[in-house]
C-alpha positions in Angstrom: -81.5 -23.6 -101.2 -80.3 -23.7 -104.4 -81.3 -21.1 -105.4 -78.6 -19.7 -102.0 -75.9 -22.0 -103.5 -76.4 -20.0 -107.1 -75.9 -16.5 -105.6 -72.9 -18.9 -103.5 -71.7 -20.3 -106.2 -71.4 -17.0 -108.9 -70.2 -15.2 -105.7 -66.8 -17.6 -105.8 -66.8 -17.6 -109.5 -63.9 -14.8 -109.6 -62.2 -16.5 -106.9 -61.8 -19.8 -109.1 -60.9 -18.0 -112.1 -58.5 -16.6 -109.9 -57.0 -19.2 -109.0 -57.0 -21.1 -112.6 -54.6 -18.3 -114.2 -51.5 -20.0 -115.5 -48.4 -19.1 -112.9 -50.5 -18.5 -110.0 -49.4 -21.4 -108.5 -45.7 -21.0 -108.4 -46.5 -16.7 -108.2 -49.3 -17.5 -104.6 -45.5 -20.0 -103.0 -42.8 -17.0 -104.0 -45.9 -15.1 -102.1 -45.6 -17.3 -99.2 -41.9 -17.7 -98.9 -41.1 -13.3 -98.9 -44.2 -13.5 -96.1 -41.8 -16.0 -94.2 -38.7 -14.4 -94.9 -40.5 -10.9 -93.3 -41.6 -13.2 -90.3 -38.2 -15.0 -90.1 -36.4 -11.7 -90.0 -38.8 -9.6 -87.6 -39.2 -13.1 -84.6 -34.3 -12.5 -85.1 -34.6 -8.8 -84.7 -36.8 -8.8 -81.0 -35.9 -12.1 -79.8 -31.9 -10.7 -80.1 -32.7 -7.8 -78.5 -34.3 -9.1 -76.0 -31.8 -11.3 -75.0 -29.2 -8.0 -75.2 -31.9 -6.5 -72.8 -31.7 -9.8 -70.1 -27.2 -10.5 -70.7 -26.9 -6.8 -69.6 -29.2 -7.0 -66.9 -26.2 -9.8 -66.2 -23.7 -7.1 -66.3 -25.7 -4.8 -64.2 -26.0 -8.1 -61.6 -22.4 -9.1 -61.1 -21.6 -6.3 -58.8 -23.2 -8.2 -56.5 -21.9 -11.7 -56.8 -22.7 -12.8 -52.4 -25.0 -10.6 -50.6 -22.1 -8.8 -48.8 -22.0 -6.9 -52.4 -25.0 -7.3 -53.1 -26.2 -5.0 -50.0 -22.7 -2.3 -50.3 -23.9 -1.8 -53.5 -27.6 -2.9 -53.5 -28.0 0.9 -54.5 -26.5 1.4 -57.9 -28.4 -2.2 -58.8 -30.8 -0.6 -58.0 -29.9 2.2 -60.4 -28.8 0.5 -63.4 -31.6 -2.1 -63.6 -34.3 1.0 -63.7 -32.9 2.6 -67.5 -32.9 -1.4 -68.6 -36.2 -1.3 -70.8 -38.3 -4.3 -69.8 -36.4 -5.2 -67.2 -37.0 -2.8 -65.0 -40.7 -3.1 -64.5 -40.1 -6.7 -63.5 -37.5 -5.3 -61.0 -39.9 -3.0 -59.4 -42.0 -5.6 -58.8 -39.6 -7.2 -57.2 -38.3 -5.1 -55.8 -41.3 -4.6 -53.4 -40.9 -8.7 -52.0 -37.8 -6.6 -50.9 -36.5 -6.2 -47.4 -33.2 -3.6 -47.8 -30.2 -3.9 -46.0 -30.1 -2.4 -42.8 -26.8 -1.6 -40.9 -26.4 -4.0 -38.3 -24.7 -2.9 -34.7 -20.8 -3.4 -35.9 -21.8 -0.9 -38.9 -21.9 -3.9 -41.8 -24.7 -3.8 -43.9 -26.9 -6.6 -43.0 -27.6 -9.4 -46.2 -31.2 -8.5 -48.4 -33.9 -10.6 -48.5 -36.2 -10.9 -49.8 -39.6 -13.3 -49.8 -40.5 -14.1 -53.4 -38.6 -15.5 -55.8 -37.5 -14.1 -58.7 -38.1 -16.1 -61.3 -41.9 -14.8 -59.9 -41.5 -12.0 -61.9 -38.5 -12.2 -64.5 -40.3 -15.3 -66.7 -40.5 -14.6 -70.4 -44.5 -14.3 -70.0 -43.7 -11.4 -67.2 -40.7 -9.2 -69.3 -43.4 -9.5 -72.5 -40.2 -11.8 -74.4 -40.5 -14.3 -76.8 -42.5 -15.2 -79.7 -46.2 -14.7 -78.4 -48.7 -14.7 -80.1 -46.0 -16.1 -83.7 -45.7 -19.8 -81.8 -49.1 -20.2 -83.8 -47.8 -18.5 -87.3 -46.5 -21.6 -88.1 -49.8 -23.1 -87.8 -51.5 -20.3 -89.5 -49.4 -20.6 -92.8 -49.6 -24.6 -92.8 -53.8 -23.6 -92.8 -52.9 -20.7 -95.9 -51.4 -23.3 -97.6 -54.2 -25.6 -97.4 -57.1 -23.8 -97.6 -55.6 -22.4 -101.0 -54.2 -25.7 -102.6 -58.2 -26.8 -102.2 -59.5 -23.5 -103.0 -57.3 -25.0 -106.7 -58.5 -28.4 -106.6 -61.2 -26.8 -106.5 -61.6 -24.6 -109.4 -59.6 -27.5 -111.4 -62.1 -29.5 -111.0 -65.3 -27.3 -111.6 -63.1 -26.9 -115.1 -62.9 -30.4 -116.0 -66.9 -31.0 -115.1 -67.7 -28.0 -117.4 -64.8 -28.7 -120.4 -66.3 -33.1 -119.9 -69.7 -32.0 -120.4 -69.0 -29.2 -123.1 -67.0 -32.2 -124.7 -70.3 -33.9 -125.6 -68.1 -37.6 -126.3 -65.8 -36.2 -127.9 -62.4 -38.6 -126.1 -59.4 -36.5 -127.2 -61.6 -33.0 -126.2 -62.3 -35.2 -122.7 -58.7 -36.3 -122.6 -57.4 -32.8 -122.6 -60.3 -31.9 -120.0 -58.3 -34.6 -117.8 -55.4 -33.4 -118.9 -55.7 -29.6 -117.5 -57.1 -30.0 -115.1 -54.3 -33.2 -114.0 -51.4 -29.7 -114.3 -53.7 -27.2 -113.1 -53.9 -29.1 -109.3 -49.9 -30.0 -109.7 -49.7 -26.6 -109.7 -51.2 -26.0 -106.8 -49.7 -28.2 -104.7 -47.1 -24.8 -105.0 -49.2 -23.5 -102.0 -49.0 -26.5 -99.4 -45.4 -27.3 -100.2 -43.7 -23.7 -99.6 -46.1 -23.3 -96.9 -45.1 -26.4 -94.8 -41.3 -26.0 -95.8 -42.5 -21.8 -94.1 -43.4 -23.5 -90.9 -40.7 -25.5 -89.9 -38.4 -23.2 -90.1 -40.9 -20.8 -88.5 -41.0 -23.3 -85.7 -37.3 -23.6 -85.7 -36.1 -20.5 -85.2 -38.9 -19.7 -82.7 -38.4 -22.7 -80.9 -34.5 -22.0 -80.0 -34.5 -18.4 -79.8 -37.9 -19.1 -77.1 -35.2 -21.8 -75.3 -31.8 -19.4 -75.3 -34.6 -16.7 -73.9 -35.5 -18.8 -71.4 -31.6 -20.4 -70.3 -31.0 -16.6 -70.3 -33.4 -15.8 -67.7 -32.7 -18.3 -65.7 -28.7 -17.8 -65.3 -30.4 -14.0 -64.8 -32.6 -15.7 -61.5 -30.2 -17.7 -60.2 -27.8 -13.8 -60.0 -30.1 -12.3 -57.9 -30.0 -15.8 -56.0 -26.7 -15.9 -55.4 -27.3 -11.6 -53.4 -30.6 -11.9 -51.3 -31.5 -14.3 -49.1 -34.4 -16.3 -49.6 -37.2 -15.9 -46.7 -39.2 -19.7 -46.2 -41.9 -18.7 -44.4 -41.1 -21.4 -41.8 -38.1 -20.1 -41.1 -40.8 -16.1 -41.5 -42.4 -18.0 -38.8 -39.6 -19.8 -36.3 -37.9 -16.0 -36.1 -41.3 -14.6 -35.0 -41.6 -17.7 -32.6 -37.9 -16.7 -31.1 -39.2 -13.5 -30.5 -42.3 -13.8 -28.8 -40.4 -16.5 -27.0 -37.9 -13.8 -25.9 -40.8 -11.5 -24.2 -42.6 -13.6 -23.1 -39.0 -14.4 -20.9 -38.4 -10.5 -20.0 -42.4 -10.1 -18.9 -41.6 -12.7 -16.4 -38.3 -11.0 -15.5 -40.1 -8.3 -15.4 -43.2 -9.7 -13.1 -40.6 -10.4 -10.9 -38.6 -8.5 -10.3 -41.8 -5.9 -9.2 -43.8 -8.7 -7.3 -39.9 -8.7 -5.4 -40.4 -4.7 -5.3 -43.0 -4.9 -3.8 -43.3 -7.1 -0.9 
């Protein structure tokens, strides 16, 4: 085990020497902040694009504010939604659950009916919107910052131990080693501090955009609900019972008429 430990220590030694270099702590902190800024812009760019898509879909659905308008303009609404990226896939799936409007005996289009709620299709997960993977990034930043800090502490402690051993009782040399340890350790806390700061900023951004997207999707689903008539299992069962009852009445009337004619 001792041999394995020495081999592993030899592999770690270049990394410990690198982390011990003066100014490496602030440099690492700057790199963390720059990476965090890039991720911040990445999240903002795609989240704003998603918000624009949802608002375009809501604009299209303004053509069907009521059941009658939705039925009359269904073909136009369908075509407009099918050209919107991300939205079109959810709309195609939702359309499969729709009972399309048909002309009644009076020539008026009957309301479009749906058997599934739109929120089962128009949500962040199914639309591939929002911050799915990026939710883990704030925790990753904290982990990286702590790892670098502990690595710096290990390097500083190793250097201090070597200095004390080489001092051989020299008080001034021991004080210099301890002073170097404290200076090196304080410098390495830059990484943790700025990683924590970056994590807080990204968390606030992700939470804000997620809340905004969910609010817009709720409004989008509300717009769809206004234009269609939801058919519950109970209403479908009741309608089936009515049809069966009418068929039974017609069959009884037919049997009665047939019996009178035969008689």
